[in-house]
C-alpha positions, 0 to 999 in steps of 0.5 A, a space after each residue: 139714840 138714833 139708829 142707822 136706816 135699814 139697808 134697802 133690799 130687793 124685797 122692799 121693792 117687790 113689796 112696794 111694786 110687785 102687786 101692781 106689776 102683776 096686775 099689768 103684766 102677764 107673768 109665768 107661774 115661776 115668776 109669780 112664785 119668785 115675787 111672792 117668795 122674795 116679798 115674804 122671805 123672813 117675815 111672819 107669813 112664812 112662820 118661824 120660831 121664838 127663842 129664849 136665852 137660858 141665862 137672862 131670858 132675852 127673847 128673839 123672833 126668827 122667821 123662816 127663809 123662802 129658799 127661792 133660788 132667785 132670792 138674794 137673801 137665801 143664797 149665801 148658805 145654799 152656796 156654802 153647802 154646795 161648795 162644801 160638797 164640791 170641795 172633795 171633787 178638786 184634783 191637784 191640777 190647774 183649772 181653767 175658766 171658760 166663758 161661752 156666750 150666745 148672741 143677743 139676737 137669740 134673746 127674744 127667742 129665749 124669752 119665749 123658750 127659756 128651757 129649750 134655749 138654755 138646755 141647748 146652750 149647756 149641751 153645745 158648750 159641753 159637747 164642744 169642750 169634751 170634743 176638744 179634750 178628746 182630740 189627740 192634738 190637744 189632750 186626747 182624753 176625758 176632761 171634767 167641767 162644771 158649767 154655770 148658767 148666767 142670763 144677765 149683764 151688770 145692768 140686768 139686761 139679757 146676756 146669756 152665757 155659761 161660766 165653765 170650770 174646766 180641768 187642765 188635763 184629762 184621763 186617758 181613754 183606757 184610764 191608764 194615765 193622766 194627761 197633763 195639759 199646758 199650764 197656761 193654755 187650754 184650747 184655741 179660743 177661735 176654734 172653740 167659738 166656731 165649733 160651739 156656734 156650729 153645734 148650737 145652731 145644729 141643735 136649734 135647727 133640730 128643736 125647730 124641726 121637732 116643733 119644740 119652739 114657740 113663736 109669739 109676739 116679737 118672734 112670730 115672724 120666725 115661725 115659717 121654715 124659710 124665715 127660721 132658716 134665714 135667721 140661722 144663716 144670720 147667726 152663722 154669719 157673726 162671731 160668737 164670743 168665747 174666751 178663756 181666762 188664765 188658769 187658777 193658782 190653786 184649789 182655794 182660788 178654784 173654790 173662790 171662783 165657784 163661790 162667786 158664780 154658782 149661786 149668784 142671783 141677777 142682783 144682790 142687795 148690796 148693789 141697791 142704792 135707793 128706791 124713791 119716787 117710783 124709781 130704783 137706783 143700783 150700782 153696775 160695773 161698765 166693762 166697756 168703760 174700764 170696769 168703772 162702777 156706775 149707778 143706773 136709775 130705772 123706773 120700778 116697773 122696768 126694774 122688775 121687768 128686767 129682774 124677772 127676765 132672769 127667773 129660770 123655769 121651774 126645776 131647771 138646773 143652772 149648774 151641770 157637770 160633764 165628763 169626769 164630773 158627770 154625776 153618774 160616774 164622778 165618784 169612780 172616775 175621780 177616784 181613778 184620777 187621784 190614784 194616777 195623781 198620787 192624791 189621797 182620798 178626800 176626808 168626808 166631813 160631817 155636814 155643818 148645820 146652817 148656824 154652823 155654816 153662818 158662824 164659819 162665814 161671818 163669825 156670828 154664833 147664832 146660838 149665843 145670846 145677843 144680849 148677855 153674850 153668855 147664855 144659849 138661845 133655846 127654841 121655846 115657841 114655833 110660829 105657824 105660817 101666817 100667824 101673827 108675831 108672838 108676844 115678845 114681852 
């Protein structure tokens, strides 16, 4: 009986070409670690355990996940755990999706200074939205927002932008009332764009003056003060892209949005088409051509180069909260908002196990025997890291 071919995964491409790529390219430590983690994820290298059915004796070997945040296999359960924790933050109000994008002229500088460029993006975006929220002409209070960094476009090219989930209302400065926003309109996007640009470039100028930027290779000619000032003038002369989507219909739609954007990696396995003759083919959506889905072919070397552009610095937080949702004050401010909105306090459900979350997501019960369907799988042997697979006979 023939079996269906195994689905192509990013790990297959990394295992086939990753070592050669390392030998011919200079990589940051975090990029080396990402390639190593993806290549060894759910293999004997990372260890695992053997399970035996308590009814029929069937054996199953399960290997550990790498848990690297750039691995497409490790994000589903991480995302589900994060969403469960954030569900309690939702208020019975409209929410808006705002996207703020950096010009492509900053891409080369970001490659050499990702931590600085990305951090300035978060700060400028949050300052802009919070400033508009405090303005009495708009809301006149404190809004809440969650910002999520994405660095990629559909073709794996650099496209630095933030997806922001913003409350459609604000808590008054004296915390005496909730100020409802308009149901179909948040802030004027043209004005948002201009303020965002000014705040970002001011922060970038400060980073330059504090010698926080590194100039090398393609950005070496920007190291001088005059050259950098000219560069900033060019950035001020172009429009920066900011747009706001229609408000969400309700809490479940907000959670679906968070699920789509929070723990997404640059390329998911289901977009891969094939890998042969040193080339990788994958699907991408061409937004400039009526969102048509196309197939792009890249040499494996170029494919890995593009993928590694989106490995963020170690410890860098890709998801950040501001205003009402800021970590230090979230619990207290949201409790006040619920009182003003007549919303009961959320129930704190006991966190589900990884198997429980997978069961809820896919309907697959990992504890049930896949052979007899009646017994329960019990761990009988722990496989240490790097050990050969245990005998399954």
